[in-house]
C-alpha positions as CSV (number, residue, x, y, z in Angstrom):
1,M,0.0,0.0,0.0
2,R,1.5,3.3,-1.1
3,I,1.2,6.3,1.2
4,N,-0.3,9.5,0.0
5,K,2.0,12.0,1.8
6,Y,-0.2,15.0,0.9
7,Y,-3.0,13.4,3.0
8,Y,-0.8,13.6,6.1
9,I,0.6,17.0,5.3
10,F,-3.0,18.2,5.3
11,S,-3.7,16.5,8.6
12,I,-0.6,18.1,10.2
13,A,-1.5,21.4,8.8
14,L,-4.9,21.1,10.4
15,I,-3.3,20.4,13.7
16,R,-1.0,23.5,13.3
17,F,-4.0,25.6,12.4
18,I,-5.9,24.6,15.5
19,Y,-3.0,24.6,17.9
20,P,-0.6,27.5,17.1
21,L,1.6,26.6,20.0
22,I,3.3,24.0,17.9
23,N,6.8,25.4,17.4
24,K,8.1,23.4,14.4
25,I,7.1,20.6,12.0
26,D,9.6,18.6,10.1
27,I,8.8,15.9,7.5
28,Q,11.1,13.1,6.5
29,N,10.5,10.5,3.8
30,Y,11.8,7.0,3.5
31,Y,11.6,5.1,0.2
32,N,12.1,1.5,-0.8
33,K,11.0,-0.6,-3.7
34,K,7.4,-0.9,-2.8
35,H,6.5,1.5,-0.1
36,S,7.0,5.1,0.9
37,F,7.2,6.0,4.6
38,V,6.6,9.4,6.0
39,D,7.7,10.5,9.4
40,Y,6.8,13.7,11.1
41,F,8.7,15.5,13.8
42,L,6.6,17.9,15.8
43,H,8.1,20.3,18.3
44,I,5.4,21.3,20.8
45,N,5.1,23.2,24.1
46,E,4.9,21.5,27.4
47,E,1.6,23.1,28.3
48,T,-0.2,21.6,25.2
49,L,0.9,18.0,25.7
50,F,-2.3,16.4,26.9
51,I,-4.6,18.4,24.6
52,F,-2.3,17.6,21.6
53,F,-2.3,13.9,22.3
54,L,-6.0,13.9,22.7
55,L,-6.3,15.4,19.3
56,I,-3.9,12.9,17.7
57,Y,-5.8,10.1,19.3
58,K,-9.3,11.2,18.4
59,N,-8.8,13.0,15.1
60,L,-10.1,11.1,12.1
61,F,-7.6,12.7,9.7
62,C,-4.6,11.3,11.5
63,V,-5.3,8.4,13.8
64,Y,-2.0,7.4,15.5
65,D,-3.3,4.6,17.6
66,Q,-0.1,2.9,18.7
67,L,2.5,4.2,21.1
68,L,5.8,2.7,20.2
69,N,8.2,4.3,22.7
70,I,8.8,7.2,25.0
71,T,12.4,8.3,25.6
72,C,14.1,11.0,27.5
73,I,17.3,13.0,26.7
74,D,19.4,14.8,29.3
75,N,20.7,18.0,27.9
76,L,23.1,18.8,30.7
77,N,25.8,21.2,29.6
78,L,24.2,21.4,26.1
79,F,22.0,24.5,26.7
80,K,22.8,27.3,29.1
81,D,19.1,27.8,29.7
82,A,18.0,25.6,32.7
83,E,14.5,25.4,31.3
84,K,15.8,22.9,28.6
85,R,17.4,20.4,30.9
86,F,15.4,17.4,29.6
87,T,13.7,16.5,26.3
88,L,10.9,14.0,26.0
89,V,10.3,12.2,22.6
90,Y,7.1,10.3,22.0
91,V,7.0,7.9,19.0
92,L,3.5,7.2,17.7
93,N,2.6,4.8,14.8
94,N,-0.4,4.5,12.5
95,I,-1.1,0.8,12.1
96,N,-2.9,1.1,8.8
97,T,-0.3,3.2,7.0
98,T,2.9,2.6,9.1
99,S,3.4,6.3,9.3
100,R,5.1,7.5,12.4
101,I,5.0,10.8,14.2
102,L,7.6,11.9,16.7
103,I,6.5,14.5,19.3
104,L,9.2,16.2,21.3
105,F,9.6,19.1,23.7
106,S,12.1,20.4,26.2
107,F,11.4,21.3,29.8
108,S,13.1,22.1,33.1
109,Q,14.1,19.7,35.8
110,N,11.3,20.7,38.2
111,S,8.5,20.5,35.6
112,L,5.5,18.2,36.1
113,I,4.6,16.5,32.9
114,S,1.0,15.3,32.1
115,S,0.6,11.6,31.8
116,I,-1.0,10.1,28.8
117,S,-1.7,6.7,30.4
118,S,-5.4,7.3,30.2
119,M,-5.2,7.2,26.3
120,F,-2.2,4.9,25.7
121,K,-1.9,2.0,28.2
122,A,1.6,1.3,27.0
123,S,2.8,4.6,28.5
124,T,2.2,3.3,32.0
125,W,5.5,1.4,32.1
126,L,7.3,3.7,29.8
127,E,6.6,6.7,32.1
128,R,7.6,4.7,35.1
129,E,10.9,3.9,33.5
130,I,11.6,7.5,32.7
131,Y,10.7,8.5,36.2
132,D,13.1,5.8,37.6
133,L,16.1,6.6,35.4
134,F,15.7,10.4,34.9
135,G,13.6,11.6,37.7
136,V,10.8,13.1,35.5
137,F,7.5,13.3,37.4
138,F,4.2,12.6,35.6
139,S,1.0,14.0,36.9
140,E,-2.2,11.9,37.1
141,H,-0.2,8.7,36.8
142,N,-2.0,5.8,38.6
143,D,1.2,3.9,39.6
144,L,4.3,6.1,39.5
145,R,7.0,3.9,41.1
146,R,10.5,2.7,40.4
147,I,10.5,-0.1,37.9
148,L,14.2,-1.0,37.2
149,T,16.1,0.0,40.3
150,D,15.7,-1.4,43.8
151,Y,13.6,0.0,46.6
152,G,15.4,2.8,48.5
153,F,17.7,3.6,45.5
154,K,19.0,7.1,45.7
155,G,19.4,9.2,42.6
156,F,18.6,8.7,38.9
157,P,21.1,6.6,37.0
158,L,20.7,8.0,33.5
159,R,21.2,11.6,34.4
160,K,24.6,12.9,33.2
161,D,25.4,14.3,36.7
162,F,25.0,10.9,38.3
163,P,28.4,9.3,39.3
164,L,29.4,6.2,37.3
165,T,30.2,4.3,40.5
166,G,26.9,5.2,42.1
167,Y,26.3,5.8,45.8
168,I,25.6,2.3,47.2
169,E,26.7,-1.3,46.4
170,L,25.6,-4.8,47.2
171,R,27.9,-7.2,49.0
172,Y,27.3,-10.7,50.5
173,N,28.0,-10.9,54.2
174,E,29.6,-14.3,55.0
175,A,29.0,-13.9,58.7
176,L,25.3,-13.0,58.4
177,K,24.7,-15.1,55.3
178,C,22.7,-12.4,53.5
179,V,23.1,-9.5,51.0
180,Q,23.7,-6.1,52.5
181,Y,23.7,-2.6,51.1
182,Q,26.7,-0.4,51.9
183,R,28.2,2.9,50.6
184,V,30.6,2.6,47.7
185,K,34.3,2.7,48.9
186,L,37.0,3.0,46.2
187,I,40.3,2.1,47.8
188,Q,43.2,2.5,45.4
189,E,46.9,3.0,46.0
190,Y,48.5,6.2,44.8
191,R,50.1,5.8,41.4
192,F,52.4,7.8,39.3
193,F,51.6,8.2,35.6
194,H,54.2,9.2,33.0
195,F,52.5,10.8,30.1
196,Q,55.6,11.3,28.0
197,S,55.9,9.1,25.0
198,A,58.0,6.0,25.5
199,W,59.6,6.4,22.1
200,K,61.0,9.8,23.0
201,N,62.5,8.4,26.2
202,A,64.1,5.6,24.2
203,V,65.7,7.9,21.6
204,N,67.1,10.2,24.3
205,S,68.6,7.3,26.3
206,K,72.3,6.6,26.2
207,I,71.8,3.0,25.2
208,I,70.0,3.9,22.0
209,G,72.5,6.6,21.3
210,N,75.4,4.1,21.4
211,Y,73.7,2.0,18.7
212,L,73.1,5.0,16.5
């Protein structure tokens, strides 16, 4: 089935006409021997998230009825503006035409994002994963708990300011015969590092000089 891209351009133009808060619309085409795939990248505002998804879900012109993925991007040290610390990307798919739409927006660290779990049931676990790994809070989520890390875990592992070693570690206690949590302790002896090239040292040495 070949996709009529003008049909979707009209639908996206309709959305832009109704909701002028959409910042930018990008269209990208993918071609192969039999099909033509069209993807749309919509940059929206944080305030219009729930209303926009409601329109996408209910509009007869562009029914994107499958939520493929929700991912988060940490923009630490990328923007000087603190209001753009994170970026959320929603990937929606039209089952009949295999057309995809990517909805993305940037927001601050303390923002409260509207949950879309009432429309897309797949977002329940995806939003929990983003909350667990990035610390993004979703309002009106019926079960916002950690899903990958353990209970009592401190911090959010996929943030760029999270230390690679973490804060706590697991160790098996032979005396108590159980697993215990403890703070990470990195004990390493003091080392000297010579950053000069070894080839330069060899050339300047007396032994190499005698052979030359």
